[in-house]
C-alpha positions in Angstrom: 2.0 -18.4 -2.6 2.9 -21.9 -1.3 5.5 -23.7 -3.4 3.4 -26.8 -3.6 0.6 -24.7 -5.1 2.9 -23.1 -7.6 4.3 -26.5 -8.7 0.8 -27.9 -9.0 -0.3 -25.0 -11.2 2.7 -25.4 -13.5 2.0 -29.2 -13.9 -1.6 -28.6 -14.6 -0.9 -25.9 -17.2 1.7 -27.9 -19.0 -0.7 -30.9 -19.1 -3.6 -28.7 -20.4 -1.9 -26.9 -23.3 1.5 -25.8 -24.7 2.7 -23.2 -22.1 4.7 -20.4 -23.7 5.8 -18.5 -20.7 5.2 -17.9 -17.0 6.0 -14.8 -15.0 6.3 -13.9 -11.3 5.2 -10.5 -10.1 3.6 -9.0 -7.0 4.0 -7.1 -4.9 7.7 -7.8 -5.0 8.8 -11.4 -5.9 12.3 -10.9 -4.5 10.9 -10.7 -1.0 10.4 -14.5 -1.4 13.7 -15.2 -3.2 13.9 -19.0 -2.4 10.3 -19.5 -3.6 11.0 -17.5 -6.8 14.1 -19.6 -7.5 12.1 -22.9 -6.9 9.3 -21.8 -9.2 11.8 -21.0 -12.0 13.6 -24.3 -11.5 10.3 -26.2 -11.8 9.3 -24.3 -14.9 12.7 -25.2 -16.5 12.2 -28.9 -15.5 8.8 -28.8 -17.2 10.2 -27.3 -20.4 8.6 -23.8 -20.2 10.6 -21.8 -22.8 10.3 -18.3 -21.3 10.2 -17.2 -17.7 9.8 -13.7 -16.4 10.1 -11.8 -13.1 9.1 -8.2 -12.6 10.9 -6.4 -9.8 11.5 -2.9 -8.3 15.2 -3.8 -7.7 15.3 -3.0 -4.0 17.5 -6.0 -3.4 20.4 -4.8 -5.6 22.2 -3.0 -2.8 25.6 -3.5 -4.5 26.7 -4.9 -7.8 28.1 -7.9 -6.1 24.8 -8.7 -4.3 22.8 -8.1 -7.5 25.1 -10.4 -9.6 25.0 -13.2 -7.1 21.2 -13.3 -7.0 20.8 -13.0 -10.7 23.3 -15.8 -11.5 21.4 -18.0 -9.1 18.1 -17.2 -10.8 19.5 -17.7 -14.3 20.9 -21.1 -13.3 17.5 -22.0 -11.9 15.8 -21.1 -15.2 15.0 -17.4 -15.3 15.3 -16.1 -18.9 13.8 -12.6 -18.8 13.8 -9.8 -16.1 11.9 -6.5 -16.0 12.7 -3.6 -13.7 10.1 -1.1 -12.7 11.5 2.5 -13.0 9.2 5.5 -12.6 8.2 8.3 -10.3 5.9 6.0 -8.4 8.7 3.4 -7.6 11.6 5.9 -7.1 9.7 7.6 -4.3 10.7 4.5 -2.3 13.6 2.8 -4.1 16.9 4.7 -4.8 17.6 4.8 -8.5 21.3 3.9 -7.9 20.1 0.6 -6.3 18.0 -0.2 -9.4 21.0 0.7 -11.7 23.0 -2.0 -9.9 20.4 -4.5 -10.7 20.1 -3.5 -14.4 23.8 -3.5 -14.9 24.1 -6.9 -13.3 21.3 -8.3 -15.4 23.0 -7.2 -18.6 26.3 -8.8 -17.5 24.6 -12.1 -16.5 23.1 -12.2 -20.0 19.4 -12.8 -19.8 17.5 -13.2 -23.1 15.7 -9.9 -22.3 16.3 -7.2 -19.8 13.5 -4.6 -19.7 12.6 -1.4 -17.9 8.9 -0.7 -17.6 7.9 2.9 -16.7 4.4 4.0 -16.0 3.3 7.6 -16.7 0.4 9.5 -15.4 -1.5 10.4 -18.5 0.6 11.2 -21.6 4.4 10.7 -21.1 5.0 14.4 -22.0 2.5 15.7 -19.4 4.4 17.8 -16.9 3.2 16.5 -13.6 5.5 15.6 -10.7 5.3 11.8 -11.4 6.2 12.1 -15.1 9.0 14.6 -14.5 10.6 12.2 -12.0 10.1 9.3 -14.5 11.7 11.1 -17.4 14.7 12.1 -15.2 15.2 8.5 -14.1 15.0 7.2 -17.6 17.5 9.8 -18.9 20.1 8.5 -16.4 19.6 5.0 -17.7 19.9 5.5 -21.4 23.6 4.5 -21.4 22.7 0.8 -21.0 22.9 -1.2 -24.2 20.7 -4.2 -24.7 18.0 -3.0 -22.4 14.4 -2.6 -23.7 12.5 0.5 -22.4 8.7 0.3 -22.3 6.6 3.4 -21.6 3.1 2.7 -20.4 0.2 4.7 -19.0 -0.9 4.0 -15.4 -4.3 2.5 -14.9 -6.7 4.1 -12.4 -7.6 0.9 -10.6 -7.2 -0.2 -7.0 -5.0 2.2 -5.1 -4.2 3.7 -8.4 -7.7 5.1 -8.6 -6.5 7.8 -6.1 -4.4 9.3 -8.9 -7.5 10.7 -10.6 -7.2 13.8 -8.5 -4.1 14.7 -10.6 -6.1 14.4 -13.9 -8.7 16.4 -15.7 -11.8 14.2 -15.7 -13.5 13.9 -19.1 -17.0 15.1 -19.8 -19.3 12.4 -21.0 -19.1 8.6 -20.3 -16.4 6.5 -22.0 -18.1 4.1 -24.4 -15.2 2.1 -25.8 -14.7 -1.6 -25.7 -13.0 -3.6 -22.9 -9.3 -4.3 -23.6 -7.7 -7.1 -21.6 -4.4 -6.2 -19.9 -1.5 -6.4 -22.4 0.2 -9.2 -20.3 -2.9 -11.4 -20.7 -3.3 -11.1 -24.5 -6.2 -12.1 -26.7 -9.6 -11.0 -25.6 -12.3 -11.9 -23.2 -13.7 -14.5 -25.6 -10.4 -16.2 -26.1 -7.8 -15.0 -23.6 -4.2 -16.1 -24.1 -3.1 -15.9 -20.4 -4.2 -15.9 -16.8 -3.1 -14.7 -13.4 -3.2 -16.7 -10.2 -2.8 -15.1 -6.8 -1.8 -16.6 -3.5 -5.4 -17.1 -2.5 -6.0 -19.3 -5.6 -8.0 -16.7 -7.5 -7.6 -17.1 -11.3 -8.1 -13.8 -13.0 -8.1 -12.2 -16.4 -7.9 -8.6 -15.1 -7.3 -7.5 -11.5 -10.5 -8.1 -9.5 -12.3 -10.3 -12.1 -12.2 -13.9 -11.2 -13.0 -17.0 -13.3 -12.5 -19.6 -10.6 -10.5 -20.5 -7.5 -8.0 -23.3 -7.3 -8.8 -24.0 -3.6 -12.2 -25.3 -4.7 -11.6 -26.5 -8.2 -8.6 -27.7 -10.2 -6.9 -25.2 -12.4 -7.2 -27.6 -15.3 -11.0 -27.8 -14.8 -11.3 -24.0 -14.5 -9.6 -23.5 -17.9 -11.5 -26.2 -19.6 -14.8 -24.8 -18.3 -14.1 -21.2 -19.2 -16.9 -19.6 -21.2 -17.2 -15.8 -21.0 -21.0 -16.1 -21.8 -21.5 -17.9 -18.5 -19.7 -15.2 -16.5 -22.1 -12.4 -15.3 -19.3 -9.7 -15.5 -17.2 -10.8 -18.5 -20.2 -11.5 -20.7 -21.4 -7.9 -20.3 -17.9 -6.5 -20.8 -17.3 -8.6 -23.9 -20.6 -7.7 -25.5 -21.3 -4.2 -24.4 -18.1 -2.9 -22.8 -17.8 -1.1 -19.4 -20.8 1.1 -20.1 -22.9 -2.1 -20.0 -21.7 -2.7 -16.4 -22.5 1.0 -15.7 -26.1 0.5 -16.6 -26.4 -2.5 -14.3 -24.8 -0.5 -11.5 -27.1 2.5 -12.0 -30.1 0.2 -11.6 -28.7 -0.8 -8.2 -28.1 2.8 -7.0 -24.7 3.8 -8.5 -24.4 7.6 -8.7 -25.1 8.8 -12.3 -23.1 12.0 -12.1 -19.6 10.5 -11.8 -16.8 11.4 -14.3 -14.1 9.0 -15.5 -10.7 9.2 -17.1 -11.3 6.3 -19.5 -13.0 2.9 -19.9 -10.7 1.1 -17.4 -11.4 3.7 -14.7 -15.1 3.5 -15.4 -15.0 -0.3 -15.2 -13.1 -0.3 -11.9 -15.4 2.2 -10.1 -18.4 0.3 -11.3 -17.0 -3.1 -10.2 -16.1 -1.7 -6.8 -19.7 -0.7 -6.4 -20.9 -4.1 -7.6 -18.4 -6.3 -5.7 -20.9 -7.0 -2.9 -23.5 -8.2 -5.5 -21.1 -10.6 -7.2 -18.8 -11.9 -4.4 -17.8 -15.0 -6.4 -16.7 -13.1 -9.5 -15.4 -9.7 -8.3 -12.5 -10.9 -6.1 -10.0 -10.7 -4.5 -11.7 -8.3 -2.2 -8.5 -6.4 -1.7 -8.8 -5.0 -5.2 -11.9 -3.0 -4.0 -10.9 -1.9 -0.6 -10.2 1.8 0.1 
């Protein structure tokens, strides 16, 4: 994301309504450390009370390096930091490196230092991912003042490949649509948004309510009405099964099985993405 765009979004958000918090995630925000620092500085200047970053900790090669970077970010305005620790991340990032980052974050004294861990199915399920995650968390329990959050992985995007490790349910999930926990509220009255580097404003990965390259963010938020959105209106009123019925009428296979409502919603949206190119973006969410 360009710095000028990020600063413009922050100004428009502050002008539109009281802004409680902003967060940077990716991908990996620390790959763009100067940009990350500038965004936090701008948020601080505009009086945003809480700022977050979610990171895999790859940059914390030593305690000294980790401390230096985190001091810079705290001085710029960062208040909260979350480290991703689980079998998915530790396949690529040495746990000792992440420990350096967590230890440095505790010493620097952020308002909140969190560890988010994603499990494949129930945390107690004994698949290779969960065993690795539990082992990693066991080695981190010595840290005081760190919040540990256990979550279940979603089967969306590249995560949809993980269904091969699960037992697919008989029958079609018929529950309601729940917005991602980091968005809050519901589709009728969401509490948050996400903005990607292409300018897409989304409420859930792959469901767009507008693009800042063609319309101001302020206008997108003022104009938001789920009833006018061909995807969100169905999800809000009928849930993912409502989208399934639309997709079946267009040729979606009727014999597929799904883990849960989110998995159903994603697979159906992937099928429908070419029919709703304005609303089911960014396209990367739906590529194999």
